[in-house]
Wavefront OBJ file of the C-alpha trace (Angstrom):
o trace
v -31.239 31.442 -6.638
v -33.914 33.796 -5.462
v -33.247 37.416 -6.877
v -32.588 39.270 -3.679
v -30.577 37.200 -1.547
v -27.683 37.542 -0.204
v -24.918 35.230 -2.235
v -22.746 34.942 0.983
v -25.346 33.733 3.007
v -25.785 30.662 -0.102
v -26.075 27.714 1.775
v -23.261 26.624 -0.444
v -20.666 29.666 0.614
v -18.188 29.072 3.025
v -16.411 31.440 5.370
v -13.180 31.108 7.470
v -10.893 33.478 8.572
v -7.354 32.338 8.705
v -4.971 34.869 9.922
v -6.649 37.722 9.876
v -7.288 36.230 5.949
v -10.993 36.217 4.978
v -11.313 33.576 3.332
v -14.683 32.705 1.373
v -15.503 29.008 -0.112
v -17.848 28.032 -3.051
v -19.393 24.642 -3.192
v -20.288 24.557 -6.885
v -23.087 21.656 -8.510
v -20.980 21.165 -11.996
v -23.390 21.382 -13.980
v -25.489 23.307 -12.635
v -26.530 27.019 -14.319
v -26.763 28.371 -10.396
v -23.837 27.584 -9.400
v -22.402 29.893 -12.030
v -24.447 32.524 -11.240
v -23.547 32.122 -7.676
v -19.687 31.905 -8.419
v -20.250 34.897 -10.462
v -22.158 37.035 -7.138
v -20.452 36.233 -4.311
v -16.736 37.224 -6.771
v -18.810 40.374 -6.975
v -19.757 40.992 -3.983
v -16.078 40.391 -2.414
v -14.673 42.102 -4.818
v -11.568 39.726 -3.756
v -7.848 39.948 -3.594
v -7.511 36.210 -5.021
v -9.521 34.084 -6.723
v -8.932 29.642 -6.298
v -9.828 27.357 -9.014
v -10.190 23.830 -8.642
v -7.816 23.860 -11.750
v -4.787 22.787 -12.459
v -2.602 24.135 -16.287
v -3.557 21.874 -18.131
v -7.366 20.842 -17.355
v -7.930 25.016 -18.183
v -6.116 24.534 -20.609
v -8.505 21.589 -22.127
v -10.564 23.614 -21.206
v -10.340 27.064 -22.677
v -8.374 26.185 -25.766
v -10.391 23.697 -27.795
v -7.392 23.206 -30.582
v -4.617 22.515 -28.103
v -5.308 18.982 -29.070
v -3.865 19.841 -32.718
v -0.242 20.112 -31.719
v -0.186 16.508 -30.453
v 2.404 14.443 -32.111
v 0.518 11.308 -31.716
v 3.858 9.226 -32.181
v 5.729 10.655 -29.773
v 2.751 9.314 -27.402
v 3.108 5.932 -28.084
v 7.097 6.451 -28.017
v 7.310 7.861 -25.037
v 4.677 5.071 -23.683
v 2.506 8.105 -22.969
v -0.959 6.240 -24.291
v -3.261 5.097 -21.654
v -2.170 8.166 -20.235
v -4.130 10.204 -23.249
v -6.616 7.238 -23.306
v -7.884 7.976 -20.603
v -7.935 11.681 -20.409
v -9.696 11.396 -23.992
v -12.485 9.043 -21.360
v -13.220 11.541 -19.484
v -13.682 14.453 -22.330
v -16.079 11.880 -23.690
v -18.065 12.400 -20.463
v -17.256 15.428 -20.396
v -18.528 16.704 -23.619
v -21.552 14.516 -23.526
v -22.709 15.829 -20.597
v -21.848 19.524 -21.989
v -24.327 18.171 -24.536
v -27.293 16.967 -22.163
v -27.392 19.773 -20.022
v -26.484 22.641 -22.534
v -23.334 23.455 -19.545
v -19.920 22.576 -20.059
v -19.244 20.313 -16.585
v -16.178 23.481 -14.968
v -17.480 26.344 -16.318
v -18.233 28.183 -13.180
v -14.218 27.656 -13.415
v -13.514 29.950 -16.216
v -16.364 32.078 -15.445
v -14.616 32.831 -11.440
v -11.335 33.269 -13.375
v -13.020 36.330 -16.030
v -14.854 37.770 -12.841
v -11.806 37.623 -10.939
v -9.771 38.875 -13.894
v -12.075 41.810 -14.138
v -12.200 42.573 -10.557
v -8.150 42.867 -10.642
v -7.460 39.975 -8.761
v -5.103 37.575 -9.179
v -5.737 33.810 -10.401
v -4.705 30.830 -8.379
v -5.357 26.968 -10.632
v -5.442 25.091 -7.052
v -5.733 21.907 -7.576
v -2.701 19.636 -8.403
v -2.082 18.848 -12.459
v -4.075 15.882 -13.248
v -0.618 14.048 -14.846
v 0.812 13.377 -10.995
v -3.175 12.533 -10.177
v -3.272 9.908 -13.204
v 0.458 8.915 -12.315
v 0.067 8.585 -8.641
v -3.310 6.209 -8.913
v -1.575 4.143 -11.070
v 1.868 3.530 -9.146
v -0.468 3.033 -6.118
v -2.324 0.378 -8.040
v -2.165 -3.771 -6.444
v -0.827 -5.834 -9.888
v -4.555 -7.317 -9.875
v -6.432 -3.933 -9.695
v -4.259 -3.332 -12.841
v -5.282 -6.074 -13.819
v -8.924 -4.780 -13.808
v -8.688 -1.467 -14.879
v -7.624 -2.027 -18.137
v -11.204 -3.769 -19.157
v -13.004 -1.408 -16.791
v -11.962 1.373 -18.642
v -12.974 -0.067 -22.424
v -16.385 -1.141 -20.701
v -17.671 1.696 -19.471
v -16.966 3.408 -23.520
v -18.160 0.961 -24.599
v -21.289 0.456 -22.108
v -23.395 3.080 -22.799
v -23.214 6.360 -24.984
v -25.707 7.928 -23.080
v -25.394 9.890 -19.555
v -27.326 7.642 -16.859
v -29.639 9.967 -13.960
v -26.756 8.246 -11.844
v -24.114 10.120 -12.639
v -25.719 13.039 -13.167
v -26.588 13.109 -9.227
v -22.500 12.519 -8.303
v -21.566 14.996 -10.677
v -23.740 17.296 -8.333
v -21.437 16.200 -5.197
v -17.902 15.541 -7.356
v -15.490 16.639 -11.005
v -15.778 15.421 -14.384
v -12.006 13.928 -13.089
v -13.815 11.894 -10.127
v -16.474 11.049 -12.021
v -14.863 9.755 -14.830
v -12.159 6.869 -12.907
v -14.682 6.460 -10.406
v -17.148 5.151 -12.600
v -14.276 3.587 -14.180
v -13.142 1.845 -10.645
v -15.957 1.486 -8.006
v -14.581 -1.919 -7.524
v -11.468 -0.186 -6.971
v -11.821 1.507 -3.349
v -7.695 2.350 -3.567
v -9.051 5.642 -5.650
v -10.264 7.405 -3.395
v -7.266 8.123 -2.045
v -5.746 9.618 -4.855
v -8.083 11.085 -6.572
v -10.257 13.107 -3.204
v -8.356 12.656 0.021
v -4.843 13.665 -1.606
v -6.452 16.657 -3.683
v -8.626 17.802 -0.214
v -4.943 18.135 1.086
v -3.846 19.892 -2.773
v -6.683 22.452 -2.734
v -6.737 23.081 1.253
v -2.801 23.723 0.976
v -3.190 26.074 -2.001
v -6.030 27.816 -0.673
v -4.587 28.767 2.203
v -1.243 29.880 1.021
v -2.461 31.987 -1.718
v -1.947 36.276 -1.468
v -4.081 38.455 -0.191
v -6.580 39.766 2.322
v -9.326 37.976 0.575
v -9.618 35.020 -0.737
v -12.536 33.206 -2.661
v -12.408 29.871 -3.952
v -14.194 28.069 -5.882
v -13.782 24.540 -5.540
v -16.737 21.629 -6.530
v -18.468 20.337 -3.268
v -17.430 16.829 -3.278
v -13.911 19.144 -1.567
v -15.696 21.277 0.497
v -15.904 18.935 3.908
v -11.940 18.187 3.480
v -10.903 21.120 2.717
v -12.384 23.004 6.045
v -11.151 19.894 7.469
v -7.579 20.709 6.224
v -7.177 24.343 5.876
v -4.911 25.781 7.654
v -3.069 22.737 8.556
v 0.838 21.781 7.894
v 1.040 19.928 4.106
v 3.278 18.484 3.049
v 3.189 19.764 -0.629
v 6.363 17.835 -1.386
v 5.445 14.410 -0.675
v 1.427 14.806 -3.058
v 3.664 15.769 -6.166
v 6.149 12.626 -5.527
v 4.739 9.921 -8.116
v 6.212 6.816 -6.461
v 8.596 4.951 -7.797
v 7.847 1.089 -9.322
v 8.073 -1.172 -6.361
v 10.802 -3.894 -6.156
v 8.244 -6.417 -7.672
v 7.018 -3.690 -9.741
v 10.308 -3.933 -11.413
v 12.003 -7.502 -11.529
v 8.589 -9.023 -11.458
v 8.630 -8.777 -15.965
v 12.770 -10.342 -15.422
v 11.549 -12.677 -13.627
v 8.392 -13.623 -15.475
v 10.717 -14.103 -18.505
v 13.189 -15.466 -17.303
v 10.694 -18.009 -15.772
v 9.342 -19.290 -19.149
v 12.977 -19.164 -21.384
v 14.037 -21.617 -18.514
v 11.079 -24.159 -19.057
v 12.061 -24.524 -22.686
v 15.219 -24.591 -21.642
v 15.129 -26.834 -19.254
v 12.128 -28.782 -21.775
v 14.897 -29.153 -24.034
v 17.135 -31.163 -21.268
v 14.552 -33.020 -20.419
v 12.077 -34.660 -22.417
v 14.393 -32.764 -25.816
v 15.062 -30.900 -28.342
v 11.489 -31.746 -30.190
v 8.744 -31.096 -26.889
v 11.382 -28.526 -26.452
v 10.579 -26.619 -30.330
v 6.838 -27.564 -30.247
v 7.026 -25.258 -26.792
v 8.111 -22.985 -28.489
v 6.239 -23.455 -31.402
v 2.680 -23.141 -29.780
v 3.986 -20.145 -27.540
v 4.897 -18.501 -30.883
v 1.243 -19.082 -32.306
v -0.524 -18.078 -29.570
v 0.789 -14.996 -28.273
v 1.152 -13.954 -32.389
v -2.510 -14.454 -32.300
v -4.217 -13.449 -29.942
v -2.100 -9.911 -30.288
v -2.839 -9.604 -34.093
v -7.132 -10.601 -32.790
v -6.843 -7.333 -30.885
v -5.451 -5.471 -33.814
v -7.695 -7.305 -35.602
v -10.684 -5.986 -33.596
v -9.963 -1.936 -34.067
v -9.866 -2.944 -38.221
v -6.342 -1.828 -38.187
v -3.721 -2.028 -41.367
v -2.939 -6.066 -42.438
v 1.147 -4.767 -42.032
v 0.077 -3.454 -38.649
v -1.895 -7.221 -37.640
v 0.936 -8.882 -39.183
v 3.488 -6.447 -36.963
v 1.673 -7.205 -33.668
v 1.850 -11.208 -34.860
v 5.402 -10.495 -35.210
v 5.714 -8.823 -32.230
v 4.548 -10.737 -29.510
v 6.864 -13.675 -29.124
v 9.275 -11.108 -28.849
v 7.529 -8.467 -26.620
v 6.289 -11.204 -24.330
v 9.744 -12.060 -22.993
v 11.394 -8.632 -23.074
v 9.226 -6.307 -20.383
v 10.812 -3.550 -21.737
v 8.962 -3.744 -24.510
v 5.080 -3.974 -26.009
v 3.173 -5.797 -29.132
v 0.121 -3.143 -28.293
v 3.532 -0.137 -28.745
v 5.172 -1.501 -31.674
v 0.847 -2.125 -33.279
v 0.577 1.348 -32.541
v 3.868 2.806 -34.493
v 3.119 0.729 -37.476
v -0.800 2.231 -37.511
v 0.559 5.697 -37.809
v 3.328 5.224 -40.359
v 0.242 3.708 -42.978
v -2.201 5.688 -41.480
v -0.972 8.532 -40.335
v -3.739 10.817 -38.549
v -4.402 13.719 -40.242
v -5.425 18.060 -39.090
v -8.881 16.881 -39.732
v -8.709 14.070 -37.168
v -7.453 16.636 -34.581
v -10.422 19.573 -35.406
v -13.182 16.354 -35.363
v -11.944 15.270 -32.159
v -14.199 16.977 -29.726
v -16.953 15.129 -31.143
v -16.485 11.942 -32.100
v -15.438 11.157 -28.702
v -18.602 11.550 -27.750
v -19.623 8.731 -29.606
v -18.340 4.817 -29.913
v -18.421 5.051 -33.471
v -16.845 8.585 -33.394
v -13.761 6.755 -31.173
v -13.210 4.041 -33.961
v -13.599 6.573 -36.403
v -11.518 8.840 -35.189
v -7.705 7.566 -36.867
v -6.324 9.523 -33.266
v -8.725 7.694 -30.730
v -8.492 4.202 -32.512
v -4.820 4.704 -32.604
v -4.553 4.840 -28.768
v -7.350 2.564 -28.405
v -5.465 0.299 -30.461
v -2.699 0.316 -28.624
v -4.063 -0.611 -25.197
v -5.837 -3.855 -26.774
v -3.515 -5.226 -28.328
v -1.773 -4.605 -25.540
v -4.319 -5.945 -22.950
v -5.238 -9.635 -25.750
v -1.520 -10.112 -26.119
v -1.500 -10.354 -22.226
v -4.235 -12.553 -22.316
v -2.615 -14.960 -25.285
v 0.650 -15.421 -22.757
v -1.337 -16.614 -20.034
v -3.534 -18.894 -22.639
v 0.360 -20.473 -23.217
v 1.854 -21.007 -20.086
v -0.779 -24.038 -19.475
v -0.095 -25.385 -22.578
v 3.284 -25.835 -23.280
v 3.454 -26.771 -18.836
v 1.632 -29.674 -21.323
v 4.459 -30.122 -23.326
v 6.975 -30.222 -21.163
l 1 2 3 4 5 6 7 8 9 10 11 12 13 14 15 16 17 18 19 20 21 22 23 24 25 26 27 28 29 30 31 32 33 34 35 36 37 38 39 40 41 42 43 44 45 46 47 48 49 50 51 52 53 54 55 56 57 58 59 60 61 62 63 64 65 66 67 68 69 70 71 72 73 74 75 76 77 78 79 80 81 82 83 84 85 86 87 88 89 90 91 92 93 94 95 96 97 98 99 100 101 102 103 104 105 106 107 108 109 110 111 112 113 114 115 116 117 118 119 120 121 122 123 124 125 126 127 128 129 130 131 132 133 134 135 136 137 138 139 140 141 142 143 144 145 146 147 148 149 150 151 152 153 154 155 156 157 158 159 160 161 162 163 164 165 166 167 168 169 170 171 172 173 174 175 176 177 178 179 180 181 182 183 184 185 186 187 188 189 190 191 192 193 194 195 196 197 198 199 200 201 202 203 204 205 206 207 208 209 210 211 212 213 214 215 216 217 218 219 220 221 222 223 224 225 226 227 228 229 230 231 232 233 234 235 236 237 238 239 240 241 242 243 244 245 246 247 248 249 250 251 252 253 254 255 256 257 258 259 260 261 262 263 264 265 266 267 268 269 270 271 272 273 274 275 276 277 278 279 280 281 282 283 284 285 286 287 288 289 290 291 292 293 294 295 296 297 298 299 300 301 302 303 304 305 306 307 308 309 310 311 312 313 314 315 316 317 318 319 320 321 322 323 324 325 326 327 328 329 330 331 332 333 334 335 336 337 338 339 340 341 342 343 344 345 346 347 348 349 350 351 352 353 354 355 356 357 358 359 360 361 362 363 364 365 366 367 368 369 370 371 372 373 374 375 376 377 378 379 380 381 382 383 384 385 386 387 388 389 390 391 392
């Protein structure tokens, strides 16, 4: 930004008067040093009562407290069925790390600088964004069945297809944040993501900024959120609805049980209509195919031999029980024999930058193991169905 220019006249600075309060909205580019300078100058000029930033508490801690990963109980994560959520966060962290290495600028640095400058000026700090866990869960729950089926392969492809940040992604970062870019890079084929990733967060940010205390407020957000915030600022917004995690639909709740009963029904029908030998062959082929695909997933991740065995033994059972998953069994077994060490947590920030590092680090390999075994077991399930139908 040219020296001597009034920062309040910058094209990315928007000044709004709302109910007698002055709100200064700064739209930033998340990989731009100019944005960092602009944020500092606006806060110094305005001397605000409150500074709002486009962060939630977990994302703020992830940027500020690098050692927080060391506190992660990976076994607890798997038992609580949060492995996919943590893997998604690490994929985003991987993208963020690559960007910081390429530009020598940490995405979100302008947010931290806004917090530091605001605290120095005695301003109250408001973390204005919705918690990332809620955003991810709402995104997942609002996906249709086939969107979910495509989602995990898209995650893995986005992780392994390239280790370089493309020029297209760089341009996107000038308009949106790492959270949006990471999931949109994964889900360009899934247009439903836009609602929870952008539209809902525009509403949430507009509410947080509009309800912030003080007469002079500076809000720092990604440039891509500015139009939505300006459109909704001052409106009545149902914040409770935006924080609500949708319950599983009736079909989602019962589909797993229906599928299990259907397969068991085929085994029983095979016994009555084709004889006990046919029924036994159906069960044998089901077990062999699902076990083989599950073991293959563990083998791809070079899991411990007993983990591969556990995945194979678990698959025929877990595929018929909707509350169990072969990936969870494999993950817990692997964690028993190859438990992540402190050095794995210390190396996590560097390892997530490369595919090789993802495989080398016991934490990321464990999360990938859970995801890949679940994926290959599901493929094995669909492969098994026509086989047992031919034996019927």
